[in-house]
N, C-alpha and C positions, 0 to 999 in steps of 0.2 A: 504494499500500499504506500502510495506517494505521500510524502510529508511536506511537499510544496504546497503553499497557500493556493486556494483555487479562486480564479478570476473570471467573471463573466464579461466578455467583451463585446460591446454592441455593434461597433462597425470596425472595419480594418483600419490599421495604422500602416505607414511605409514599412517595407521589408526589414530594414534595419532595426526597426523598433519590434517588429513582431519576432525577429530571432532572439533577441534579449529576452522579451517576455515569455516565449516558449521555453527557454533555459532555465528560467527563474522560478516559473509559475505553473499550475495546471490551468490552461487558458481553454474556456468554453467559449467558441466562437459563433455568436448567435445568430449573425448574418449568414452563416453557411449552413445552419439547420434546416431541414426540410420541414420539421415540426417544432417551432420555437418553444411553444407551450411545454411540450414534452421534454425538450432539453432543460427547461428551468425547473420543472417538477421533478427531474431525475435528480438533480444536483442542489437543489435549493438549500438543503442543510449543510452544505460543505462550502459554498460560495460566501467568501468574506470581502470580496472587492469587485467593484463594477470599473471598467476602463471605457470610457465613451468619449465622443466627440461634441464639440459644442452643439451642433445642429441636431444630434441624436438625442442628447440629455439623458436623463432617467427620471421615469414618473413615479409618484407616490405608490401607485398600483405595483409597478415593479418592485419597489423597495420592500413592500408588505410581503411579497411572495418569497423574500430571501431573508429568513429570520436570523442567519449569522453574518449578515452584512455589516461591515465595519467602515468601509470607506469608498467613496466614489472619486476616481482621478479623471479629470476632464482635460482632453486635448483641444485646447482652445481657451480664449478668455471668457466669451460668454457662457454664463450658467442659467439664462432664463428658461432652458428647456429642463433644467433639473429642478425638482421640488425641494427647494432649500428649506421651506418651513418644515416639511415632513422630516426631512434630514436632521435638522436641529433638534427637533421634539425628540427624535428617536436615538440621537447620540451617534448620527453617521457622519464621519468627516467627509469633507468635500475640498478638493484642490483644483485649481485650474493652471493656466500657463501664461500668466501676464508678463509684461516687459519684453519677453523674447521676440514677440511679433509686432511690437509698437513701431519700429521704424520702417518695416515694410508695409504696414498698413497706411501709415502716413505718406509715404512714397506714392503708394497707388492713389490715394486721395488726390495729390497734386497730379499725377499722371492722368488721371481721368479728367481732372479741371483743364489741363493743357489740350488733351484729346478733343474735347468738347469745345472749348473757346476756339482753338485754332484749327479745328476740324481735321485733325490729322488722318483719321481712317479715310475721310472723303478724299484728302489731298493724295493719299496713297492709291486709291482707285482711279483718281483723275489722271495720275501718270500711267499707271498700268493700262488704263482703257484707251491711251493714245490721245487723250483730249488736250493734252497740254501743246501739242503741235498745232492746235486749231485756235489756241488763244489762252490767256492767262486765267487761272483760278479766281473767283471772286474773293474779295477781302474778308478777313476773318476778324476775330476779337483778342485784343491785347490782354494779357494777364497782370503783367508788371503795373505796380501802382495803383490798382483797384481797391475798393472797399471789399473785404471778405469778412463774413460771419462764420464762427464755428459753433455747431450746436452740441454742446457737451464737453466741458473742459477737463477730462479725464487724461489719462497717459497718452492716449492716441490723439486727443484734441490738442493737447499742449505741443505734441510734435508736429502736427499739422500747422499749427499757429507759428512755430518756429520757422518752417519752410516758407509759409506765406510772407513772413516778415522779411525773408532774404530775398524775395520777389518785390520788396518795397511796398507790399500792400498795407493798408490800413486794416489792421484786425480787431474785430470785436467778438464777443462770445455771450452765449446763453448757457446758464447752468443753474442748480439749485441755490448757489451761492458764490459771491465774489471770492476769488483765489488771490490772497495778498501776495503770494509769491511771484505773479506773473504780472507783466507790464501792460496787458492789453484791456481795451475797454470792456466792462461788464455791462451787459444788457439784460435786466431781468425779465423782459417781455420778449417773447419769440417772434410774434408779429412785428414788433418794432424793429428787432434785428433784421427780419428779412426786408423790412422797408429800407433800412439804410445800406444794406449790403447788395453788391452785384453778383457776388458768389457766396452761396450757402453750403457748407461742407458738414454733413451729419456724422458724428462720431459718438453717439449716445449708446449707453447699453440698453439692450432690449428688456422686454418684460411689460407686464400690464401699465406700469406707470408711464412708459413712454410710447405707449402703443397708438399710432396714428397721430404723434404729436405734430408731425408736419403734415397739416391738413391744408384744406382748400384756402382758408383765411392767410395762412402763411405763404402759400404758393401766389395768391392775388397780390400780397404785399410785395414778395420778390419781384413780380413784374416781367414784363416782356424783354427786359435786357439782362435778366436774371438766369443764372446757371445753379442748379441744384446737383451736388454729389453726395452719394450716399455709401459709406463704408462701414456701416453699423451693423444693423440687422433690418431686414426687409419689413418688420413690424412697425418701425419708427415712421414711416412715411405712408399716409393714405394714398395707396397706389392707384385707386380709381380716380382720385382727383388729380393725381399726378399725370396719369394717362390723358385726362380731360385738357389739363393745362399745356401739355406737349402737342397734342392734336391741334388746339386752338392757337398754339404759339402765344398763349398767355405767359409762358416763360421761354427764354430762348433756348435751353436744352438742359440735358441731365446726363450724368455719369453715374452709372449704377453698378456696383458689385454685388449688391444684395437685393432679393426680391421677397415678395409676400409669399409665394408658394414654390420658392426654389426646389429642385431645379425646373419644374413644370411652370415656367413664368408665363405671364400673360402675354399671349400672341399678338396683341395690339400694340406692343412695344417694338416688336422686330421689324416692321416696315419704316419706322420712323427715323428720318435722317438726322434729328436733332437729339438722338440719344446714342451714347456709347455704352455698350453691355459688357460685364466681366462675368465669368462663373464662379462667383464668391471666392476669388483667387488673390485676395489681397495680400495674405500671408504664405502664398504660395510659392516661396522660394526654397530651394535645397537647404539653405543655411538656416533659415528659421524653423523648417519643418524638423530639421534634425534637433534644433535646440528645444523645440516643443516636446517631441517624443521623449527626449532625454529628461525633461522636467517631469513628465507624467511618470517615467519610470523611477526617477529619483524619489518622488513623493510616495510611491507604492513601497519602495524599498525602505524609506525613512519610518513609514508606519509599521511595516512588518518587523522592523529592528527595534521598535520602540523610541525611535529618535523623534524630535519635533519636525513637524510638516515644514516643508520649504516655502510653499504658497498657499496657506489654507484660506478657504473661502467661509466655511462653516464647521 
């Protein structure tokens, strides 16, 4: 009989993480099971940990089925798909992977902003389709020196603001409270922030408290010269209102790494020329994904060795 701790894994990690996890633990791979309920029932009394991803999470119902569960280690920063209240009440520890993906997500936010404003995808097609030989491409939008609003001034928001400042942008932000450690202008009203910004970049945490916070009123305030970028969670933006605004050109454009029903995104987005889309891949660099996986594995190792967790959430 194995003495290795048993781990229920909700979805796959990269091969380098899987090899280490398989060596250290008895890993029950839920995504490979033909009968997931049966797998859980057969191993429910032995499973002491869940390894999950941010978008997959761990529900209260799942936790209730695992009486020996001690820890949930999440590959990603967002924990809105994990029932943290149930975990805390039942003494189940939760960890995530902050900091290691901050720079990449912030880079993607700026990349999406540039792609929309400078119409980089359209310019690529313009050259490839031979249209340049027939005349110059229409003019686009400058980024440098513009007014930018950051929605959510956490780790990623601060990193985005730093990059915007390097473009000589006038940076303001919306959050629950002012951050005394940052030089940017605090705007406590999101509609007002949108009204004063040409670029609005969303970096909020997901969850019920931020669901649909970027709504029709915010988009109306952003206006026909405004560009929205979302690298947070699809839930933070009212996607129906966004599509209407894009179709009507009530805003200039949007750069989206996240969506309401990803990966099955609303097909109305796809033909729109004023949208640049990404497959929720802001942290998708080899360097960051290796660091994220290591942090997941290090948190599990710390727990089972009796050491302090490295990045506890609950």
